[in-house]
N, CA, C and O atoms as a MOPAC input file, in Angstrom:
PM7 MOZYME 1SCF
protein

 N     82.53300 1    82.58500 1   122.53500 1
 C     82.53900 1    82.83100 1   121.09800 1
 C     83.96500 1    82.64300 1   120.58100 1
 O     84.91800 1    83.13800 1   121.18200 1
 N     84.10500 1    81.93900 1   119.48500 1
 C     85.44600 1    81.70800 1   118.94500 1
 C     85.46800 1    82.10000 1   117.46700 1
 O     84.43200 1    82.33000 1   116.84300 1
 N     86.67700 1    82.16600 1   116.94000 1
 C     86.84700 1    82.47900 1   115.52000 1
 C     88.09700 1    81.78500 1   115.01700 1
 O     88.94300 1    81.34500 1   115.79700 1
 N     88.19800 1    81.69500 1   113.69700 1
 C     89.38500 1    81.10700 1   113.09000 1
 C     90.35700 1    82.20900 1   112.71700 1
 O     89.98700 1    83.20800 1   112.10000 1
 N     91.61600 1    82.00800 1   113.10700 1
 C     92.67500 1    82.94000 1   112.75000 1
 C     93.80900 1    82.16500 1   112.09000 1
 O     93.96200 1    80.96300 1   112.30800 1
 N     94.59100 1    82.85400 1   111.29400 1
 C     95.78900 1    82.26200 1   110.70100 1
 C     96.96400 1    82.57900 1   111.60000 1
 O     97.20200 1    83.73800 1   111.93900 1
 N     97.69900 1    81.54700 1   111.98500 1
 C     98.89800 1    81.73700 1   112.79100 1
 C    100.09700 1    81.51900 1   111.87600 1
 O    100.23200 1    80.47500 1   111.23700 1
 N    100.95700 1    82.51900 1   111.82900 1
 C    102.14600 1    82.47600 1   110.97900 1
 C    103.37800 1    82.32400 1   111.86300 1
 O    103.54700 1    83.05800 1   112.83600 1
 N    104.23300 1    81.37000 1   111.52000 1
 C    105.43600 1    81.10700 1   112.30300 1
 C    106.65300 1    81.55800 1   111.50200 1
 O    106.78000 1    81.24900 1   110.31700 1
 N    107.54100 1    82.29200 1   112.16200 1
 C    108.73800 1    82.80400 1   111.49700 1
 C    109.99000 1    82.30500 1   112.20300 1
 O    109.99300 1    82.07200 1   113.41200 1
 N    111.06000 1    82.14600 1   111.41600 1
 C    112.39900 1    81.83200 1   111.93100 1
 C    112.34700 1    80.65100 1   112.90400 1
 O    111.84100 1    79.58400 1   112.55700 1
 N    112.86300 1    80.83600 1   114.10900 1
 C    112.96700 1    79.73200 1   115.07300 1
 C    111.59400 1    79.16300 1   115.43900 1
 O    111.47800 1    77.96100 1   115.68000 1
 N    110.56800 1    79.98900 1   115.48600 1
 C    109.24600 1    79.45200 1   115.82500 1
 C    108.76200 1    78.47300 1   114.75400 1
 O    108.09100 1    77.49300 1   115.07800 1
 N    109.09000 1    78.72100 1   113.49400 1
 C    108.71500 1    77.79200 1   112.42300 1
 C    109.48500 1    76.47500 1   112.56400 1
 O    108.93100 1    75.39800 1   112.34400 1
 N    110.76300 1    76.57300 1   112.93400 1
 C    111.55200 1    75.35600 1   113.14300 1
 C    110.96700 1    74.52600 1   114.27200 1
 O    110.83600 1    73.30800 1   114.15000 1
 N    110.61600 1    75.18400 1   115.37100 1
 C    110.12200 1    74.46100 1   116.54600 1
 C    108.71800 1    73.89900 1   116.32900 1
 O    108.41700 1    72.79100 1   116.77300 1
 N    107.87000 1    74.65000 1   115.65700 1
 C    106.50500 1    74.18400 1   115.42000 1
 C    106.44500 1    73.16800 1   114.28300 1
 O    105.51700 1    72.36200 1   114.20900 1
 N    107.44300 1    73.21300 1   113.39600 1
 C    107.46200 1    72.28200 1   112.27700 1
 C    106.55200 1    72.70500 1   111.13000 1
 O    106.26700 1    71.90800 1   110.23600 1
 N    106.09500 1    73.95500 1   111.15200 1
 C    105.28900 1    74.47000 1   110.04900 1
 C    105.37600 1    75.98200 1   110.03200 1
 O    105.82700 1    76.60700 1   110.99200 1
 N    104.94100 1    76.55500 1   108.93300 1
 C    105.02700 1    78.01000 1   108.77600 1
 C    103.68300 1    78.70200 1   108.94700 1
 O    103.62800 1    79.90200 1   109.21900 1
 N    102.60500 1    77.95000 1   108.78900 1
 C    101.27900 1    78.57000 1   108.84200 1
 C    100.24700 1    77.51600 1   109.20400 1
 O    100.34600 1    76.36700 1   108.77400 1
 N     99.26700 1    77.90500 1   109.98800 1
 C     98.13300 1    77.02800 1   110.25300 1
 C     96.93600 1    77.88500 1   110.64500 1
 O     97.07800 1    79.05500 1   110.99900 1
 N     95.77600 1    77.28800 1   110.57600 1
 C     94.54900 1    77.96500 1   110.97700 1
 C     94.08200 1    77.35200 1   112.28800 1
 O     93.97400 1    76.13200 1   112.40900 1
 N     93.80600 1    78.20700 1   113.26800 1
 C     93.35600 1    77.74100 1   114.57900 1
 C     92.03500 1    78.39900 1   114.94000 1
 O     91.76300 1    79.53500 1   114.55000 1
 N     91.21900 1    77.67000 1   115.69000 1
 C     90.00700 1    78.24400 1   116.25900 1
 C     90.33800 1    78.64800 1   117.68900 1
 O     90.72400 1    77.81000 1   118.50400 1
 N     90.18800 1    79.91100 1   117.98600 1
 C     90.56000 1    80.45700 1   119.29700 1
 C     89.43600 1    81.36900 1   119.79600 1
 O     88.59000 1    81.79400 1   119.00900 1
 N     89.42200 1    81.67100 1   121.09600 1
 C     88.42600 1    82.61800 1   121.60000 1
 C     88.58700 1    83.98100 1   120.93600 1
 O     89.70600 1    84.40800 1   120.65200 1
 N     87.47800 1    84.65900 1   120.69000 1
 C     87.56600 1    85.99200 1   120.07100 1
 C     88.21300 1    86.99800 1   121.00300 1
 O     88.93900 1    87.88800 1   120.56100 1
 N     87.94500 1    86.85600 1   122.30700 1
 C     88.58400 1    87.73000 1   123.28500 1
 C     89.49900 1    86.86300 1   124.13500 1
 O     89.05200 1    85.94300 1   124.82000 1
 N     90.77000 1    87.16800 1   124.07900 1
 C     91.77400 1    86.35100 1   124.74700 1
 C     92.97300 1    87.25900 1   125.03100 1
 O     93.27700 1    88.16300 1   124.25300 1
 N     93.64600 1    87.00800 1   126.15400 1
 C     94.86700 1    87.78000 1   126.37600 1
 C     95.97400 1    87.19900 1   125.50500 1
 O     95.91000 1    86.04900 1   125.07200 1
 N     96.97900 1    88.01300 1   125.26400 1
 C     98.11100 1    87.55000 1   124.46600 1
 C     98.74500 1    86.31200 1   125.10000 1
 O     99.12600 1    85.37600 1   124.39700 1
 N     98.85400 1    86.31100 1   126.42000 1
 C     99.46100 1    85.16600 1   127.10200 1
 C     98.59400 1    83.91700 1   126.97000 1
 O     99.12400 1    82.82300 1   126.77300 1
 N     97.27800 1    84.05700 1   127.07500 1
 C     96.38600 1    82.90200 1   126.90000 1
 C     96.49000 1    82.34400 1   125.48100 1
 O     96.47100 1    81.13000 1   125.27600 1
 N     96.59800 1    83.23500 1   124.51800 1
 C     96.73200 1    82.78300 1   123.13700 1
 C     98.04000 1    82.02200 1   122.95900 1
 O     98.07200 1    80.98200 1   122.30000 1
 N     99.11900 1    82.53800 1   123.54600 1
 C    100.41000 1    81.84400 1   123.48900 1
 C    100.29600 1    80.45400 1   124.11500 1
 O    100.78800 1    79.47700 1   123.55200 1
 N     99.65200 1    80.36500 1   125.27100 1
 C     99.51700 1    79.06800 1   125.94600 1
 C     98.69900 1    78.09100 1   125.10300 1
 O     98.98400 1    76.89400 1   125.08500 1
 N     97.69600 1    78.59500 1   124.41400 1
 C     96.90200 1    77.76900 1   123.50000 1
 C     97.78000 1    77.21100 1   122.38200 1
 O     97.68700 1    76.03100 1   122.04300 1
 N     98.63000 1    78.06100 1   121.81500 1
 C     99.51600 1    77.63300 1   120.73000 1
 C    100.56000 1    76.64600 1   121.24700 1
 O    100.86300 1    75.65400 1   120.58400 1
 N    101.10700 1    76.91700 1   122.42600 1
 C    102.11200 1    76.00800 1   123.00000 1
 C    101.49300 1    74.64500 1   123.33400 1
 O    102.18000 1    73.62500 1   123.26700 1
 N    100.22000 1    74.61700 1   123.68800 1
 C     99.58000 1    73.32200 1   123.96500 1
 C     99.56200 1    72.44800 1   122.70900 1
 O     99.57100 1    71.22100 1   122.80700 1
 N     99.53600 1    73.07000 1   121.54200 1
 C     99.58300 1    72.32600 1   120.28200 1
 C    101.00700 1    72.02800 1   119.83900 1
 O    101.26800 1    71.01200 1   119.19500 1
 N    101.92100 1    72.92000 1   120.18900 1
 C    103.32700 1    72.80200 1   119.76100 1
 C    104.22500 1    73.02300 1   120.98300 1
 O    104.81300 1    74.09400 1   121.12600 1
 N    104.33600 1    72.02700 1   121.86100 1
 C    105.06600 1    72.20900 1   123.12400 1
 C    106.51200 1    72.65800 1   122.96700 1
 O    107.06200 1    73.28000 1   123.87600 1
 N    107.13400 1    72.36100 1   121.84300 1
 C    108.54300 1    72.75700 1   121.65900 1
 C    108.70500 1    74.27700 1   121.62500 1
 O    109.80600 1    74.78300 1   121.84300 1
 N    107.62500 1    75.00700 1   121.35500 1
 C    107.70200 1    76.47300 1   121.33500 1
 C    107.96100 1    77.06800 1   122.71000 1
 O    108.38600 1    78.21900 1   122.81300 1
 N    107.71400 1    76.31100 1   123.75900 1
 C    107.85800 1    76.83100 1   125.12500 1
 C    109.25400 1    77.39700 1   125.38600 1
 O    109.40400 1    78.29700 1   126.21200 1
 N    110.26400 1    76.89200 1   124.70300 1
 C    111.63400 1    77.34600 1   124.96900 1
 C    111.87700 1    78.79400 1   124.55900 1
 O    112.83100 1    79.40800 1   125.03600 1
 N    111.03700 1    79.35900 1   123.68300 1
 C    111.24600 1    80.75000 1   123.26700 1
 C    110.24500 1    81.69200 1   123.93400 1
 O    110.12100 1    82.84900 1   123.53200 1
 N    109.54600 1    81.21600 1   124.93100 1
 C    108.48600 1    81.97200 1   125.61600 1
 C    108.90600 1    83.39300 1   126.01800 1
 O    108.14800 1    84.34400 1   125.82200 1
 N    110.10700 1    83.53300 1   126.57800 1
 C    110.52300 1    84.83500 1   127.10000 1
 C    111.08400 1    85.76800 1   126.03100 1
 O    111.46600 1    86.89900 1   126.33200 1
 N    111.13500 1    85.30800 1   124.80400 1
 C    111.75500 1    86.11300 1   123.75400 1
 C    110.79700 1    86.46200 1   122.63400 1
 O    111.11500 1    87.30100 1   121.79300 1
 N    109.63600 1    85.84100 1   122.60400 1
 C    108.75000 1    85.95800 1   121.44900 1
 C    107.79700 1    87.14800 1   121.58500 1
 O    107.42100 1    87.53200 1   122.69300 1
 N    107.41900 1    87.71600 1   120.46000 1
 C    106.33000 1    88.69000 1   120.41500 1
 C    105.35400 1    88.24000 1   119.33400 1
 O    105.71100 1    87.49700 1   118.42000 1
 N    104.12100 1    88.70400 1   119.45800 1
 C    103.11400 1    88.47600 1   118.43700 1
 C    103.02600 1    89.72300 1   117.56600 1
 O    103.37700 1    90.82100 1   117.99700 1
 N    102.56600 1    89.54500 1   116.36800 1
 C    102.07000 1    90.66300 1   115.57400 1
 C    100.64200 1    90.29500 1   115.19000 1
 O    100.40900 1    89.30400 1   114.49800 1
 N     99.70800 1    91.09200 1   115.64100 1
 C     98.29600 1    90.86400 1   115.35300 1
 C     97.83000 1    91.99700 1   114.45200 1
 O     97.90500 1    93.16700 1   114.82800 1
 N     97.35500 1    91.65200 1   113.27600 1
 C     96.99900 1    92.67200 1   112.27800 1
 C     98.17700 1    93.63800 1   112.07900 1
 O     97.99700 1    94.84900 1   111.94900 1
 N     99.36600 1    93.07200 1   112.06000 1
 C    100.62100 1    93.78900 1   111.79400 1
 C    100.98400 1    94.80200 1   112.87900 1
 O    101.74400 1    95.73500 1   112.61900 1
 N    100.45500 1    94.63100 1   114.08500 1
 C    100.86700 1    95.45700 1   115.22600 1
 C    101.48800 1    94.54500 1   116.27100 1
 O    100.93900 1    93.49400 1   116.59900 1
 N    102.65200 1    94.96200 1   116.79700 1
 C    103.35400 1    94.13900 1   117.77100 1
 C    102.61700 1    94.10900 1   119.10600 1
 O    102.08200 1    95.11500 1   119.57400 1
 N    102.60900 1    92.91600 1   119.70100 1
 C    101.96400 1    92.70500 1   120.99800 1
 C    102.89800 1    91.84300 1   121.83200 1
 O    103.28100 1    90.75000 1   121.41300 1
 N    103.26600 1    92.33200 1   123.01000 1
 C    104.07100 1    91.52100 1   123.92900 1
 C    103.17400 1    90.50800 1   124.60900 1
 O    101.97800 1    90.74100 1   124.77800 1
 N    103.75800 1    89.37100 1   125.00300 1
 C    102.98100 1    88.37000 1   125.73100 1
 C    102.67000 1    88.91000 1   127.11000 1
 O    103.57700 1    89.29900 1   127.84700 1
 N    101.41500 1    88.93600 1   127.46000 1
 C    101.02000 1    89.45800 1   128.76000 1
 C     99.51500 1    89.50700 1   128.86600 1
 O     98.80600 1    88.74100 1   128.21300 1
 N     99.02900 1    90.42500 1   129.70100 1
 C     97.60300 1    90.48800 1   130.00500 1
 C     96.81700 1    91.36600 1   129.04800 1
 O     95.62300 1    91.58400 1   129.25500 1
 N     97.45800 1    91.87400 1   128.00700 1
 C     96.73700 1    92.71100 1   127.05500 1
 C     95.64700 1    91.89000 1   126.37200 1
 O     95.90900 1    90.81300 1   125.83600 1
 N     94.42600 1    92.40900 1   126.39900 1
 C     93.29900 1    91.70900 1   125.79700 1
 C     93.31000 1    91.91500 1   124.29200 1
 O     93.38000 1    93.04300 1   123.80600 1
 N     93.24000 1    90.81300 1   123.56400 1
 C     93.13700 1    90.85800 1   122.11500 1
 C     91.68800 1    90.57000 1   121.73800 1
 O     91.08500 1    89.62800 1   122.25100 1
 N     91.14600 1    91.35900 1   120.86500 1
 C     89.81900 1    91.08600 1   120.32400 1
 C     90.02900 1    90.69000 1   118.87000 1
 O     90.25400 1    91.53600 1   118.00400 1
 N     89.95100 1    89.40000 1   118.62200 1
 C     90.29100 1    88.85900 1   117.31200 1
 C     89.05800 1    88.80100 1   116.42400 1
 O     87.93900 1    88.59100 1   116.89200 1
 N     89.28600 1    88.99000 1   115.15200 1
 C     88.23700 1    88.89300 1   114.14200 1
 C     88.51300 1    87.66300 1   113.28000 1
 O     89.67100 1    87.30000 1   113.07600 1
 N     87.46700 1    87.02300 1   112.77700 1
 C     87.69000 1    85.87800 1   111.88200 1
 C     88.62900 1    86.26800 1   110.73800 1
 O     88.45000 1    87.30300 1   110.09600 1
 N     89.62700 1    85.42400 1   110.49800 1
 C     90.56700 1    85.67300 1   109.41700 1
 C     91.77300 1    86.51200 1   109.79900 1
 O     92.66600 1    86.71900 1   108.97800 1
 N     91.81400 1    87.00200 1   111.04100 1
 C     92.99600 1    87.76100 1   111.46700 1
 C     94.25000 1    86.90700 1   111.33300 1
 O     94.20500 1    85.68000 1   111.42800 1
 N     95.36800 1    87.58900 1   111.11100 1
 C     96.66600 1    86.91800 1   111.10700 1
 C     97.39900 1    87.23600 1   112.40000 1
 O     97.50500 1    88.39100 1   112.81100 1
 N     97.89900 1    86.18300 1   113.02600 1
 C     98.70300 1    86.31700 1   114.23800 1
 C    100.07200 1    85.74900 1   113.90300 1
 O    100.21200 1    84.55000 1   113.66500 1
 N    101.08100 1    86.61200 1   113.88500 1
 C    102.43800 1    86.17400 1   113.56200 1
 C    103.20000 1    85.92600 1   114.86300 1
 O    103.11400 1    86.71500 1   115.80400 1
 N    103.93800 1    84.83500 1   114.90300 1
 C    104.79900 1    84.48800 1   116.03300 1
 C    106.21000 1    84.88700 1   115.62200 1
 O    106.80100 1    84.29200 1   114.72100 1
 N    106.74000 1    85.90600 1   116.30100 1
 C    108.02500 1    86.46300 1   115.88100 1
 C    109.05100 1    86.28000 1   117.00500 1
 O    109.00100 1    86.97700 1   118.01900 1
 N    109.97200 1    85.34200 1   116.81600 1
 C    111.03700 1    85.14300 1   117.80100 1
 C    112.11600 1    86.17900 1   117.58500 1
 O    112.09000 1    86.91500 1   116.59900 1
 N    113.07500 1    86.24100 1   118.51300 1
 C    114.17400 1    87.19500 1   118.31800 1
 C    114.93700 1    86.84600 1   117.04400 1
 O    115.12800 1    85.67700 1   116.70900 1
 N    115.35700 1    87.86900 1   116.36200 1
 C    116.14800 1    87.67800 1   115.14700 1
 C    117.58800 1    88.01900 1   115.52000 1
 O    117.88700 1    89.13600 1   115.94400 1
 N    118.46900 1    87.04200 1   115.35400 1
 C    119.86200 1    87.32500 1   115.66400 1
 C    120.51100 1    87.96700 1   114.45100 1
 O    120.32400 1    87.52700 1   113.31600 1
 N    121.26300 1    88.99700 1   114.71000 1
 C    121.93800 1    89.68200 1   113.61300 1
 C    123.42400 1    89.79000 1   113.93500 1
 O    123.86000 1    89.47800 1   115.04300 1
 N    124.17300 1    90.22700 1   112.96800 1
 C    125.58600 1    90.29300 1   113.24800 1
 C    126.31800 1    91.23300 1   112.40000 1
 O    127.53200 1    91.37800 1   112.54300 1

């Protein structure tokens, strides 16, 4: 079973993906890491930030790993790379 979600790219992830937002069809039940790999298969340049990125799903932070996400149609998944400050 799959659903459509909105993927939002911020900061460096937007630069690497070349866009700020897109709609993807993904499995409804997927681990955070599987979802990341799905996104990287579409935007291979994102692979360079793999160890630094976190997701926000329905505005809750999720680290890349084995945590199971149960996505609903229309959910927003934000790709949030590290923000450098100074």
